[in-house]
C-alpha positions as CSV (number, residue, x, y, z in Angstrom):
1,M,0.0,0.0,0.0
2,W,1.3,3.4,-1.0
3,Q,0.8,6.8,0.6
4,A,1.2,9.8,-1.7
5,I,1.0,13.4,-0.4
6,I,-0.8,15.6,-2.9
7,N,0.7,19.0,-3.3
8,R,-1.4,22.1,-3.7
9,G,-2.6,22.3,-7.3
10,E,-1.5,18.8,-8.1
11,Q,-3.8,16.1,-9.5
12,A,-4.0,13.0,-7.4
13,E,-3.0,10.8,-10.4
14,N,0.2,12.9,-10.9
15,A,1.0,12.6,-7.2
16,V,0.8,8.8,-7.4
17,A,3.1,8.7,-10.4
18,R,5.5,11.2,-8.8
19,E,5.7,9.4,-5.5
20,I,6.3,6.0,-7.2
21,K,9.1,7.5,-9.3
22,E,10.7,9.2,-6.3
23,E,10.5,6.1,-4.0
24,T,11.1,3.3,-6.5
25,G,12.7,4.8,-9.6
26,M,9.9,3.1,-11.7
27,T,8.1,5.0,-14.4
28,V,4.3,4.9,-14.3
29,T,2.7,4.4,-17.7
30,H,-1.0,4.6,-16.7
31,I,-3.1,4.9,-13.6
32,K,-6.6,3.6,-12.8
33,F,-8.7,5.1,-10.1
34,N,-10.4,2.4,-8.0
35,R,-12.3,3.9,-5.1
36,T,-12.3,6.1,-2.0
37,K,-12.9,5.2,1.7
38,F,-13.1,7.6,4.6
39,Y,-10.7,6.6,7.4
40,E,-12.2,7.8,10.7
41,P,-9.2,7.4,13.0
42,S,-7.2,10.1,11.1
43,N,-10.2,12.0,9.6
44,T,-8.8,11.2,6.1
45,L,-10.3,10.4,2.8
46,M,-8.2,7.6,1.3
47,C,-8.1,7.5,-2.5
48,N,-7.1,4.1,-4.1
49,F,-5.4,3.8,-7.5
50,T,-3.8,1.0,-9.5
51,A,-0.5,2.1,-11.1
52,F,1.0,0.3,-14.0
53,V,4.8,0.7,-14.5
54,K,6.9,0.7,-17.7
55,D,9.4,-1.9,-16.4
56,D,9.7,-3.3,-12.9
57,S,13.5,-3.9,-13.6
58,E,13.8,-0.1,-12.9
59,L,13.1,-0.8,-9.2
60,N,15.6,1.0,-7.1
61,T,14.1,1.9,-3.8
62,N,15.1,5.0,-1.7
63,G,15.2,5.2,2.1
64,E,11.4,5.7,2.4
65,I,10.6,2.0,1.7
66,D,11.3,-0.3,4.7
67,K,10.7,-3.5,2.7
68,Y,8.8,-4.9,-0.2
69,K,7.8,-8.2,-1.7
70,W,6.1,-9.2,-4.9
71,F,3.0,-11.4,-4.7
72,E,0.7,-13.1,-7.2
73,K,-2.9,-11.9,-6.8
74,E,-4.2,-14.7,-4.7
75,E,-1.0,-14.8,-2.7
76,A,-1.5,-11.1,-1.9
77,R,-5.0,-11.8,-0.8
78,K,-3.7,-14.4,1.7
79,N,-0.9,-12.2,3.0
80,I,-2.7,-8.9,3.7
81,L,-3.9,-8.0,7.1
82,P,-7.6,-9.1,7.4
83,D,-10.2,-6.4,7.9
84,S,-7.6,-3.6,7.2
85,L,-8.2,-0.7,4.9
86,A,-5.5,-2.2,2.6
87,S,-7.5,-5.5,2.5
88,I,-10.7,-3.6,1.6
89,F,-8.9,-1.9,-1.3
90,L,-7.0,-5.0,-2.5
91,N,-10.0,-7.3,-2.3
92,S,-12.3,-4.8,-4.0
93,Y,-9.8,-4.5,-6.9
94,L,-9.2,-8.2,-7.2
95,D,-12.9,-9.0,-7.2
96,E,-13.7,-6.6,-10.1
């Protein structure tokens, strides 16, 4: 799950592409908006996108990423924290 800070005047999709480039070195080719969900604990509207990258061999993480792991779709479903906001977004996307 990725968190992107949207700068004043910036479109959300551009923020997603920018943050991915900054944190992974990967170039986003297109983005699909999925859905939103209000997150009460932080009074935040979460916006969920799927980003497709040009080439995952460009992966070169910076210090903002603690760890990462690639999963097949069903493996991701089994490894995500149940009943979390991330699982809501992931399962909704995979069920489409």
